[in-house]
Each structure stands twice: as structure tokens, then as C-alpha cells.
C-alpha positions as CSV (number, residue, x, y, z in Angstrom):
1,M,30.3,61.5,-32.1
2,R,31.3,64.3,-34.4
3,R,30.6,64.9,-37.9
4,T,30.9,67.5,-40.7
5,I,27.7,68.1,-42.4
6,P,28.4,69.9,-45.7
7,D,25.1,71.2,-46.8
8,P,21.2,71.0,-45.9
9,D,20.7,68.1,-47.8
10,A,23.2,66.0,-45.8
11,M,21.8,67.5,-42.7
12,H,18.2,66.2,-43.6
13,A,20.1,62.8,-44.5
14,F,21.9,62.9,-41.0
15,G,18.5,63.2,-39.4
16,Q,17.0,60.5,-41.4
17,E,20.1,58.2,-40.4
18,M,19.5,59.2,-36.5
19,A,15.9,57.9,-36.9
20,A,17.1,54.3,-37.3
21,V,18.4,54.3,-33.5
22,L,15.6,56.2,-31.8
23,R,12.6,54.5,-30.1
24,A,9.7,55.6,-28.0
25,G,11.1,57.5,-24.9
26,D,13.9,58.8,-26.5
27,L,14.6,62.5,-26.1
28,M,16.8,64.8,-28.0
29,V,18.1,68.5,-27.3
30,L,19.2,70.5,-30.2
31,T,21.4,73.5,-29.7
32,G,22.7,75.9,-32.3
33,P,22.3,79.3,-33.5
34,L,19.6,80.6,-35.8
35,G,19.9,79.1,-39.2
36,A,22.0,76.1,-38.0
37,G,19.9,73.5,-39.4
38,K,17.9,72.3,-36.3
39,T,14.7,72.2,-38.3
40,T,16.3,70.6,-41.4
41,F,17.8,68.0,-39.2
42,T,14.2,67.4,-37.5
43,R,12.5,67.4,-41.0
44,G,14.9,64.5,-41.9
45,L,14.4,62.8,-38.8
46,G,10.6,63.0,-39.3
47,E,11.0,61.6,-42.9
48,G,13.2,58.5,-41.3
49,L,10.7,58.1,-38.7
50,R,7.9,58.1,-41.3
51,V,5.4,60.6,-39.6
52,R,2.6,62.3,-40.9
53,G,2.6,66.0,-41.8
54,A,5.1,68.5,-42.8
55,V,7.9,69.1,-40.0
56,T,8.2,72.9,-39.6
57,S,9.5,74.8,-36.9
58,P,6.9,75.0,-34.1
59,T,8.2,78.4,-33.0
60,F,4.6,80.1,-32.6
61,V,2.8,76.9,-31.4
62,L,5.7,75.9,-29.0
63,A,5.2,71.9,-30.0
64,R,3.8,69.9,-32.7
65,T,3.0,66.2,-32.7
66,H,3.4,64.0,-35.8
67,P,1.9,60.8,-35.6
68,S,3.5,57.9,-37.3
69,T,2.1,56.6,-40.4
70,V,3.7,53.1,-39.8
71,G,2.3,52.3,-36.1
72,G,5.5,53.6,-34.6
73,P,5.8,56.2,-31.8
74,P,4.8,59.9,-32.6
75,L,7.5,62.6,-33.2
76,V,6.7,65.7,-30.9
77,H,8.9,68.8,-31.9
78,V,9.2,71.4,-29.5
79,D,10.8,74.9,-29.8
80,A,11.6,75.9,-26.2
81,Y,13.1,79.4,-27.2
82,R,10.2,81.4,-25.7
83,L,9.9,78.9,-22.6
84,A,11.7,80.3,-19.1
85,S,11.8,77.1,-17.2
86,A,11.2,73.3,-17.0
87,M,7.8,73.9,-15.3
88,E,6.6,75.7,-18.4
89,L,8.0,72.9,-20.8
90,D,5.9,70.5,-18.4
91,D,2.9,72.5,-19.0
92,L,2.9,71.6,-22.4
93,D,1.8,68.0,-21.1
94,I,4.3,66.2,-23.8
95,D,3.8,62.2,-23.3
96,F,7.9,61.7,-23.3
97,A,7.6,57.8,-22.3
98,R,5.5,57.0,-25.6
99,S,7.1,59.6,-27.9
100,I,10.2,60.3,-29.6
101,V,10.8,64.0,-28.7
102,V,13.0,66.8,-30.1
103,V,13.6,69.8,-28.2
104,E,15.1,72.9,-29.9
105,W,16.6,75.4,-27.6
106,G,16.0,73.2,-24.5
107,R,19.2,72.9,-23.2
108,G,19.0,73.5,-19.3
109,L,15.1,73.0,-19.3
110,L,15.1,69.3,-19.0
111,D,16.3,68.6,-15.9
112,G,14.4,65.5,-14.4
113,I,12.3,64.7,-17.4
114,T,14.4,61.6,-18.2
115,E,17.7,59.8,-17.0
116,S,18.9,59.3,-20.8
117,W,19.0,61.8,-23.7
118,L,21.0,62.9,-26.7
119,D,22.6,66.4,-26.7
120,V,22.8,67.3,-30.4
121,E,24.9,70.8,-30.9
122,I,25.2,72.1,-34.6
123,E,28.0,74.7,-35.0
124,R,27.9,77.2,-37.8
125,P,31.1,78.8,-39.2
126,L,31.9,82.2,-38.6
127,G,31.4,82.7,-42.8
128,A,29.2,84.4,-44.9
129,S,26.2,83.7,-42.9
130,Q,27.1,85.8,-40.4
131,A,26.6,88.7,-42.5
132,D,22.8,87.8,-42.8
133,P,21.0,90.7,-41.0
134,A,17.8,88.6,-40.9
135,E,19.5,86.2,-38.4
136,D,20.5,89.0,-36.1
137,P,17.3,90.8,-34.8
138,S,19.5,93.6,-33.1
139,D,20.9,94.5,-36.5
140,E,19.0,97.5,-37.7
141,R,19.7,96.9,-41.4
142,G,16.8,94.5,-41.6
143,A,16.3,91.8,-43.8
144,G,19.2,92.7,-46.1
145,E,19.4,94.1,-49.5
146,I,18.6,92.0,-52.3
147,G,21.6,92.1,-54.9
148,T,24.3,93.0,-52.4
149,D,27.5,90.6,-52.0
150,E,26.3,89.7,-48.5
151,T,23.2,88.1,-50.2
152,V,25.0,86.4,-53.0
153,A,27.4,84.9,-50.3
154,L,24.4,83.7,-48.5
155,D,23.6,81.2,-51.2
156,L,26.7,79.3,-50.6
157,P,26.3,76.2,-48.6
158,E,28.4,76.2,-45.5
159,P,29.4,73.1,-43.6
160,R,28.2,72.3,-40.0
161,T,29.9,70.6,-37.2
162,V,27.6,68.3,-35.5
163,T,28.4,66.7,-32.2
164,V,26.1,64.2,-30.5
165,T,26.6,63.5,-26.7
166,A,24.9,60.7,-25.2
167,H,23.8,61.0,-21.6
168,G,22.3,58.3,-19.3
169,P,22.0,54.3,-19.3
170,R,19.9,54.1,-22.4
171,W,22.9,55.2,-24.5
172,Q,25.6,53.4,-22.4
173,A,26.2,50.7,-25.5
174,G,26.9,54.0,-28.0
175,L,25.0,55.0,-30.9
176,G,25.2,51.9,-32.9
177,D,26.2,52.3,-36.6
178,L,26.3,55.8,-36.4
179,G,30.0,56.3,-36.2
180,P,31.8,59.2,-37.6
181,A,31.3,59.5,-41.6
């Protein structure tokens, strides 16, 4: 499945929509550059699953569990950016079987975890956002200068292309009603 998501509100809504097809034991791997919308998507997913707590990037804690407020499975949100191997991910002791798990930056770290998962790839255009020095730690200009044309251009919403690829027997029948929009 491939969709064009026009802005952050639509990315959030897409996460809410995806929540309707997920159940305990489901795993999603989110891939995309900094600022692509991975956490915005996960925030919408959490709202759709009706979990407790604000869904924020778990960059510094690596994994954050959000219990359901309606008796459903918890949402486990993982940021695997700083993990070097599947073994380090396993050390987080995540209950994959009874949770819905979203792993940002997890491509290549989940071999053997489960036989079914969803790959969600979010692509950003090479537009105004590419000028954001805060997104590029190798850029010596720092966080950008307020008032420059670059900063003004960053306020414009840019569409993202989201590709969801299903793997394994859980997804053999497809993603249900989540066809292209």
C-alpha cells in the first residue's frame, strides 16, 4: 500500500486509521529520515488505540510502554537508533506477543523476533525541509537562523509518501480496508 500524506495532521490521522487493523502481537518497523513523521504517525496510532500517556519520541529511554485505557494491548514505542544489534533490542525485554510494538529505526534489527510485521517507510521530499540545519548534525551552521528564507520555508507543510509493506502469514489477507486513499 502506498499513500501520499499531505501534512502532519493527515499523518496523525493515518496512524489513527492504522490502529483499527492492529492487534496484540503486531509489529511495525518505521523507517524514514529525521523529521519524516514517524513519531507523529505513532502519536496518531496511540490515540487510535486509546493508550494512556503522551506518545513522544523515546530517543533517550529507548522504549516507552503506553497501557491501554480500554482493555486493549499496550503500545510499546521503541527508538532503535542507538541500538547496534538485535541482541540489544532483545535486552529491552519487550513483550512482543501481548503488545503492539512500533520500532523506529529498526530495519535489520528484528530478524527472528516474529514471522509477521509491517514495514512502514516514510519518504520526505527534497524540498525546503532539506535546508533545515537542525536536521543535519554534520551541518556546522547549528540550529538555523531565525528570520532567514530557509526558516520561513520550513513552516510550509510538505507531503510525505508512505509505503506499507506487509510481511508474513498474519498479513496474507492484506490490510483490510486500508487501501490507497
